[in-house]
N, C-alpha and C positions, 0 to 999 in steps of 0.2 A: 322701413325705415332709409333711411340716402346711408352711402358711408359717404364723405364729401370727400374724395381723391383733392390735392394740392394744388392750387394752381401749375406749376413749372410742371406737372406731368401731361399738362394736357398735350404735347406733345412727343410722350408715349408712344409704341406701336403696341395694345397688349398680341398675346398666338395665346392658345391654352397650353401649359404644360405637358412635354414627351409624353403618348401613352394614352390622353382624353382619348375616347371617343363620340362625336355627337352620334344618337339618331334621330333623324329627325321625325315626326310620325305628328303630320296634318302640318299645325301652323305650331303647333313646342315641338319643344328636342327635351331629350333625355342625357342626357351627358353624364355619362361612365367615368369613372375613375379605377380601375383596374381593379379588382376586388373589395376592392375596400372602399369606397363607395360608390351614391346613386342618386342625379338631381334630375330636376322635373323643371324644367324649365316653362314660364309663360308663353304667348306667341310675344309678349313685346317683348321683352328678355332672350328670346332669341332670333327678334330680330338684329340688336345687341353684338348677344354672342357668334350670328355669324356673322358680323366683321373683323376681330379679331382676329386673326388675319397673318400679324408678326410686321407689313407695314401701313396699315393706318393709319395715324394716331386720334387719342382722343378725339380731342379739336375735332377732325374731318367726321371722326364719326359722329358725336356732337351736330356738324352739318348739312351728314346724309339724314340724320335723322330726321333733320327742322323743314330738314327739304321735302322730306318723306311726307309728314303727316301737319306738313303746313302750320309750325307754331313757329317759336320764335325760342335762339336759339339758351335766354334763363332757364324760361323753361322747362324744353329739354333739357339743357347740364342739368336744373336741379332735381331731376326728374331721374335722371340716370346717377348724377352725384357723383360725372365730371366737374363738374362746373364750368361752364365754357368761360374761359382766357376771357 
């Protein structure tokens, strides 16, 4: 299930909240939020998460993933839920 982001958010630069730890295991990642929650990310979700650095915008993430996977922006935007602007 995708969670569409409003188009005006594609210029925001996401980053993990303070205290979140990422452990890379092969092509996947485990995200630890203190002692409260652990999440396992698939290889494709890991590709997205690794770009959440507080500087790269959602729009730039869409561009990077489009180039890396040779897919059009609309497809990548729809798959990530970020909606290409």
